[in-house]
C-alpha positions in Angstrom: -0.1 0.0 -0.1 1.5 3.4 -1.2 1.4 6.5 1.0 2.9 10.0 0.8 3.8 12.4 3.8 2.9 15.5 1.7 2.2 16.8 -1.7 3.2 20.1 -3.5 0.2 22.3 -3.2 1.1 25.4 -5.6 -0.6 23.6 -8.6 1.4 22.4 -11.8 1.5 25.8 -13.2 1.9 27.8 -9.9 -1.8 28.7 -9.7 -2.0 29.1 -6.1 1.0 31.6 -6.0 -0.5 33.8 -8.9 -3.8 33.8 -7.1 -2.4 34.7 -4.0 -0.4 37.4 -5.4 -3.4 38.7 -7.2 -5.5 38.9 -4.1 -2.7 40.7 -2.1 -2.4 43.1 -5.0 -6.3 43.8 -4.7 -6.8 42.5 -8.3 -8.9 39.5 -7.2 -11.3 38.7 -4.5 -11.0 36.3 -1.6 -13.9 34.1 -3.1 -11.5 34.0 -6.4 -8.7 32.9 -3.9 -10.7 30.2 -2.4 -12.0 28.8 -5.7 -8.5 28.3 -6.9 -7.5 26.7 -3.5 -10.6 24.3 -3.8 -9.7 23.3 -7.2 -6.3 22.7 -6.4 -7.1 20.4 -3.4 -9.3 18.4 -5.6 -6.9 18.0 -8.2 -4.0 16.9 -5.6 -6.5 14.5 -3.9 -7.4 13.0 -7.3 -3.9 12.8 -8.7 -2.9 10.8 -5.6 -6.0 8.4 -5.9 -5.2 7.9 -9.5 -1.8 7.1 -8.6 -2.8 4.4 -6.2 -1.9 6.2 -3.0 -4.0 4.3 -0.4 -3.3 6.7 2.6 -3.9 10.2 1.4 -2.8 12.9 3.8 -5.3 15.5 4.7 -5.3 18.9 6.3 -1.9 19.6 4.5 -3.1 22.5 2.4 -1.8 26.2 3.4 -2.5 29.3 1.4 1.1 30.4 2.1 2.9 29.0 4.9 2.3 25.8 7.0 4.7 26.7 9.7 3.1 30.1 10.2 -0.5 28.5 10.0 0.4 26.0 12.8 2.0 28.8 14.9 -1.1 30.8 14.8 -3.2 27.7 15.3 -1.4 27.1 18.6 -1.4 30.8 19.6 2.1 31.4 19.4 1.9 34.5 17.4 2.8 37.7 19.1 -0.1 39.9 19.9 1.2 42.9 17.8 0.6 40.4 14.7 -2.9 39.9 15.6 -5.1 37.6 13.1 -8.1 38.9 11.3 -11.1 37.0 11.3 -11.5 37.4 7.7 
């Protein structure tokens, strides 16, 4: 049975990177970014399934930095870097 620890999340043509930069520049909406992310997650899961991966990892997606996400999740971010609810 095959498994992987993680999988590249940027997309085959770096779609997530470009979508995130477009959002940061105010050229696209949060909904646009969420759509790209949703489509990439589906693509990644299907690629792994089609490759015969039995144990597909979940909760590995991050828009930008998975270490920063984890730091925020456990509350280790300094107060001056408050996290927006949006």
